[in-house]
VEXDREN-2710 file (C-alpha; in Angstrom, 1 decimal):
% VEXDREN-2710
k/r/px/py/pz
1/UNK/-25.6/9.5/-11.3
2/UNK/-23.3/6.6/-10.5
3/UNK/-22.0/4.2/-13.1
4/UNK/-20.0/1.0/-12.5
5/UNK/-19.9/-1.2/-9.4
6/UNK/-17.3/-2.9/-7.3
7/UNK/-17.0/-6.7/-7.0
8/UNK/-14.8/-9.0/-5.0
9/UNK/-13.4/-8.4/-1.6
10/UNK/-13.8/-4.7/-1.5
11/UNK/-12.7/-4.3/2.1
12/UNK/-9.2/-5.5/1.3
13/UNK/-8.5/-2.9/-1.3
14/UNK/-7.7/0.8/-0.7
15/UNK/-10.1/3.3/-2.2
16/UNK/-9.3/6.6/-3.8
17/UNK/-11.6/9.5/-5.0
18/UNK/-10.2/11.6/-7.8
19/UNK/-11.8/14.8/-9.2
20/UNK/-10.8/16.3/-12.5
21/UNK/-9.8/12.8/-13.8
22/UNK/-11.1/13.0/-17.4
23/UNK/-8.2/15.0/-18.8
24/UNK/-4.7/16.3/-18.1
25/UNK/-2.8/15.3/-15.0
26/UNK/-6.0/14.0/-13.3
27/UNK/-6.2/11.1/-15.8
28/UNK/-2.6/10.1/-15.2
29/UNK/-3.1/10.4/-11.4
30/UNK/-6.1/8.0/-11.7
31/UNK/-4.0/5.6/-13.9
32/UNK/-1.2/5.7/-11.4
33/UNK/-3.5/4.9/-8.5
34/UNK/-5.2/2.1/-10.4
35/UNK/-1.7/0.7/-11.2
36/UNK/-1.0/0.8/-7.4
37/UNK/-4.0/-1.3/-6.7
38/UNK/-6.5/1.4/-5.7
39/UNK/-10.2/1.1/-6.4
40/UNK/-11.2/4.3/-8.0
41/UNK/-14.2/6.6/-7.6
42/UNK/-14.0/9.3/-10.3
43/UNK/-16.1/12.4/-10.3
44/UNK/-16.7/14.3/-13.6
45/UNK/-19.5/16.5/-15.0
46/UNK/-19.5/14.8/-18.4
47/UNK/-20.7/11.2/-18.6
48/UNK/-19.2/10.5/-22.0
49/UNK/-15.7/11.7/-21.0
50/UNK/-16.0/9.8/-17.7
51/UNK/-16.8/6.6/-19.7
52/UNK/-13.9/7.2/-22.1
53/UNK/-11.5/7.7/-19.1
54/UNK/-12.7/4.5/-17.5
55/UNK/-12.1/2.6/-20.8
56/UNK/-8.6/4.3/-21.2
57/UNK/-7.6/3.2/-17.7
58/UNK/-9.1/-0.3/-18.1
59/UNK/-7.1/-0.8/-21.4
60/UNK/-3.9/-0.2/-19.4
61/UNK/-4.9/-1.8/-16.1
62/UNK/-7.4/-4.5/-17.0
63/UNK/-8.1/-5.4/-13.4
64/UNK/-8.9/-1.8/-12.4
65/UNK/-12.1/-1.4/-10.4
66/UNK/-13.7/2.0/-11.2
67/UNK/-16.9/3.7/-10.3
68/UNK/-17.9/7.0/-12.0
69/UNK/-20.0/9.7/-10.5
70/UNK/-21.4/12.4/-12.7
71/UNK/-21.6/15.7/-10.9
72/UNK/-21.0/19.4/-11.7
73/UNK/-18.4/20.5/-9.1
74/UNK/-19.2/24.2/-9.8
75/UNK/-22.4/23.6/-7.8
76/UNK/-22.1/22.9/-4.1
77/UNK/-25.4/21.1/-4.0
78/UNK/-24.0/18.7/-6.7
79/UNK/-20.8/18.4/-4.7
80/UNK/-22.7/17.4/-1.6
81/UNK/-24.8/14.8/-3.6
82/UNK/-21.6/13.3/-5.0
83/UNK/-20.1/13.1/-1.5
84/UNK/-23.2/11.3/-0.3
85/UNK/-22.9/8.8/-3.1
86/UNK/-19.2/8.3/-2.3
87/UNK/-19.9/7.4/1.3
88/UNK/-22.4/4.7/0.1
89/UNK/-19.7/3.3/-2.1
90/UNK/-16.8/3.7/0.3
91/UNK/-17.7/4.1/4.0
92/UNK/-13.9/3.9/4.6
93/UNK/-11.9/6.1/2.2
94/UNK/-8.1/5.9/2.0
95/UNK/-7.4/8.8/-0.4
96/UNK/-9.1/12.0/-1.7
97/UNK/-7.4/13.8/-4.6
98/UNK/-9.0/17.2/-5.2
99/UNK/-7.6/17.9/-8.7
100/UNK/-10.5/19.5/-10.6
101/UNK/-9.8/23.1/-11.6
102/UNK/-10.9/25.9/-13.9
103/UNK/-9.4/29.0/-15.5
104/UNK/-12.3/31.1/-16.6
105/UNK/-11.9/33.8/-19.2
106/UNK/-14.6/36.1/-17.7
107/UNK/-16.2/36.6/-14.4
108/UNK/-19.2/34.3/-14.3
109/UNK/-21.5/33.3/-11.4
110/UNK/-22.8/29.8/-11.0
111/UNK/-26.5/28.9/-10.6
112/UNK/-25.9/29.2/-6.9
113/UNK/-24.5/32.7/-7.1
114/UNK/-20.8/32.0/-6.5
115/UNK/-18.0/33.2/-8.7
116/UNK/-17.1/30.3/-11.0
117/UNK/-13.3/30.1/-10.5
118/UNK/-13.6/30.2/-6.7
119/UNK/-16.5/27.7/-6.7
120/UNK/-14.6/25.0/-8.7
121/UNK/-11.0/25.6/-7.4
122/UNK/-11.8/26.3/-3.7
123/UNK/-15.4/26.0/-2.5
124/UNK/-16.2/22.6/-4.0
125/UNK/-13.0/20.9/-2.8
126/UNK/-13.6/22.4/0.6
127/UNK/-17.1/21.1/0.8
128/UNK/-16.1/17.6/-0.6
129/UNK/-13.3/17.3/1.9
130/UNK/-15.4/18.2/4.9
131/UNK/-18.1/15.8/3.8
132/UNK/-15.7/12.9/3.4
133/UNK/-13.7/13.4/6.6
134/UNK/-15.6/10.7/8.5
135/UNK/-14.8/8.2/5.8
136/UNK/-11.2/9.3/5.7
137/UNK/-10.9/9.0/9.5
138/UNK/-12.4/5.5/9.3
139/UNK/-9.5/4.4/7.1
140/UNK/-7.2/5.5/10.0
141/UNK/-4.4/6.8/7.7
142/UNK/-6.4/8.7/5.1
143/UNK/-4.7/11.1/2.8
144/UNK/-6.0/14.3/1.2
145/UNK/-4.0/15.7/-1.7
146/UNK/-4.9/19.1/-3.1
147/UNK/-3.6/20.2/-6.5
148/UNK/-2.3/23.7/-6.0
149/UNK/-0.5/26.1/-8.2
150/UNK/2.6/28.2/-8.0
151/UNK/0.4/31.1/-9.1
152/UNK/-0.6/31.3/-5.5
153/UNK/3.0/32.1/-4.4
154/UNK/2.7/35.8/-4.9
155/UNK/-1.1/36.3/-4.9
156/UNK/-2.9/38.6/-2.5
157/UNK/-6.1/37.8/-0.8
158/UNK/-9.0/39.7/0.8
159/UNK/-11.1/37.5/3.1
160/UNK/-14.0/40.0/2.7
161/UNK/-14.0/39.6/-1.1
162/UNK/-13.0/36.1/-1.9
163/UNK/-15.3/36.2/-4.9
164/UNK/-13.5/39.2/-6.4
165/UNK/-16.6/41.4/-6.9
166/UNK/-14.0/44.2/-7.2
167/UNK/-11.0/44.0/-9.5
168/UNK/-11.7/40.6/-11.1
169/UNK/-9.1/39.4/-13.6
170/UNK/-8.7/35.9/-15.0
171/UNK/-5.2/35.3/-13.6
172/UNK/-6.0/37.1/-10.3
173/UNK/-9.1/35.0/-9.8
174/UNK/-7.2/31.8/-10.4
175/UNK/-4.2/32.6/-8.2
176/UNK/-6.4/33.8/-5.3
177/UNK/-8.6/30.7/-5.5
178/UNK/-5.6/28.5/-5.2
179/UNK/-4.2/30.6/-2.4
180/UNK/-7.5/30.4/-0.5
181/UNK/-7.4/26.6/-1.0
182/UNK/-3.8/26.4/0.3
183/UNK/-4.6/28.5/3.3
184/UNK/-7.7/26.5/4.4
185/UNK/-5.7/23.3/3.7
186/UNK/-3.1/24.5/6.2
187/UNK/-5.8/25.3/8.7
188/UNK/-7.3/21.8/8.2
189/UNK/-3.9/20.2/8.7
190/UNK/-3.8/21.8/12.2
191/UNK/-7.3/20.6/13.0
192/UNK/-6.5/17.1/11.8
193/UNK/-3.4/16.8/14.0
194/UNK/-3.4/13.5/15.8
195/UNK/-6.3/12.1/13.8
196/UNK/-4.3/10.0/11.4
197/UNK/-5.7/11.8/8.4
198/UNK/-3.3/14.1/6.5
199/UNK/-3.6/16.9/4.0
200/UNK/-0.9/18.2/1.6
201/UNK/-0.9/20.6/-1.3
202/UNK/1.1/19.9/-4.5
203/UNK/2.1/22.1/-7.4
204/UNK/2.5/19.8/-10.4
205/UNK/4.6/22.2/-12.4
206/UNK/3.7/24.0/-15.6
207/UNK/1.8/21.3/-17.5
208/UNK/0.6/21.5/-21.1
209/UNK/-3.1/20.7/-20.4
210/UNK/-6.5/21.9/-21.7
211/UNK/-6.8/24.1/-18.6
212/UNK/-3.9/26.3/-19.6
213/UNK/-4.6/26.0/-23.4
214/UNK/-8.2/27.2/-22.9
215/UNK/-7.4/30.0/-20.6
216/UNK/-7.3/32.7/-23.2
217/UNK/-3.6/32.2/-24.1
218/UNK/-2.7/33.4/-27.6
219/UNK/-2.1/30.3/-29.8
220/UNK/1.2/31.5/-31.1
221/UNK/2.4/32.2/-27.6
222/UNK/1.1/28.8/-26.6
223/UNK/2.9/26.9/-29.4
224/UNK/6.2/28.8/-29.4
225/UNK/6.6/29.9/-25.8
226/UNK/4.6/27.9/-23.3
227/UNK/4.2/24.4/-24.7
228/UNK/7.8/23.7/-25.5
229/UNK/8.8/24.3/-21.9
230/UNK/5.9/22.7/-20.2
231/UNK/5.6/19.2/-18.7
232/UNK/3.5/16.5/-20.2
233/UNK/0.4/15.6/-18.3
234/UNK/2.1/12.3/-17.4
235/UNK/5.1/14.0/-16.0
236/UNK/2.9/16.5/-14.2
237/UNK/1.2/13.7/-12.3
238/UNK/4.5/12.7/-10.7
239/UNK/4.4/14.9/-7.6
240/UNK/0.7/14.4/-6.9
241/UNK/1.2/10.7/-7.1
242/UNK/4.2/11.0/-4.8
243/UNK/2.0/12.8/-2.3
244/UNK/-0.6/10.1/-2.7
245/UNK/1.6/7.0/-2.4
246/UNK/5.0/7.7/-0.9
247/UNK/5.7/6.0/2.4
248/UNK/7.9/9.0/3.1
249/UNK/4.8/11.1/3.6
250/UNK/3.0/8.7/5.9
251/UNK/1.7/10.9/8.8
252/UNK/3.1/14.1/7.2
253/UNK/0.6/16.9/6.9
254/UNK/0.4/20.6/6.1
255/UNK/3.1/20.5/3.4
256/UNK/3.3/22.5/0.1
257/UNK/5.2/20.4/-2.4
258/UNK/7.0/21.1/-5.6
259/UNK/9.0/18.4/-7.5
260/UNK/8.5/16.0/-4.6
261/UNK/10.1/18.4/-2.1
262/UNK/8.8/20.8/0.5
263/UNK/8.4/24.4/-1.0
264/UNK/8.1/27.8/0.6
265/UNK/4.4/28.9/0.3
266/UNK/3.1/32.4/0.0
267/UNK/3.8/34.2/3.3
268/UNK/0.1/34.9/3.7
269/UNK/-0.4/31.1/4.0
270/UNK/1.7/31.1/7.1
271/UNK/-0.2/34.0/8.8
272/UNK/-2.4/32.2/11.3
273/UNK/-4.8/35.1/11.8
274/UNK/-5.3/35.7/8.1
275/UNK/-5.8/31.9/7.5
276/UNK/-8.5/31.9/10.2
277/UNK/-10.3/34.8/8.4
278/UNK/-10.1/33.1/5.1
279/UNK/-11.5/29.9/6.6
280/UNK/-14.3/31.8/8.3
281/UNK/-15.2/33.5/5.0
282/UNK/-15.1/30.2/3.2
283/UNK/-17.4/28.6/5.8
284/UNK/-19.9/31.5/5.3
285/UNK/-19.9/31.1/1.6
286/UNK/-20.6/27.3/1.7
287/UNK/-23.3/27.5/4.3
288/UNK/-26.4/25.7/3.1
289/UNK/-29.2/28.2/2.6
END
């Protein structure tokens, strides 16, 4: 379901797609892009929260042009439908920000049979990115920005068990999903070389968002230990926005960024053979039945 419509000279204005934009850093990323003159296509599963976010941005950037697409990104069918709607709205796409994420307290499978954490954090962004590549190429200098996590820095990964049917734990599932996304992003960077389209992964820092707060953290630990040393959502959006907008990153691809600077990724992400196996496993998981 799509809400909102563009008006005016649409071809003259850059277009950005942002997932996970109704709370946390995603909302501030969307605001930053609207302030920079982007037309926005926001994807969210909750129509009411999407409407509230559009109103929140419009109150700060009255001229903002925003389209909302309601879709559940835990489901690949919904993700593909959203991509098809995006292409209708924006045959030429300048920016894709894959920011939606989940930290699930228990191992849950989606209606399509995928482990929930992997589906939202890795499979859906992979599917959305692949579906929107033609539109990104059409823009000639399209950027893809993936919200990563430093939890991936020391994570292990088994290409034969990306869905963690064995040994599932909340933090392990989250870290491995982010590592899988990082590895396939690096693979895609190689494939995109020379195309004009770039992809980079950013760690926004430890941010005091609903994602962390709802992830089973004891409330005393949250209030006394985590929250006081965490970034605000607004501050957490800084490095993602840098990756989206900075002229310094024009043509730069395959980077892992922290605090606006290149960071050293998990050594597994630099293992070409292992990356290829993770990519192949991902492609098998997202195959349309």
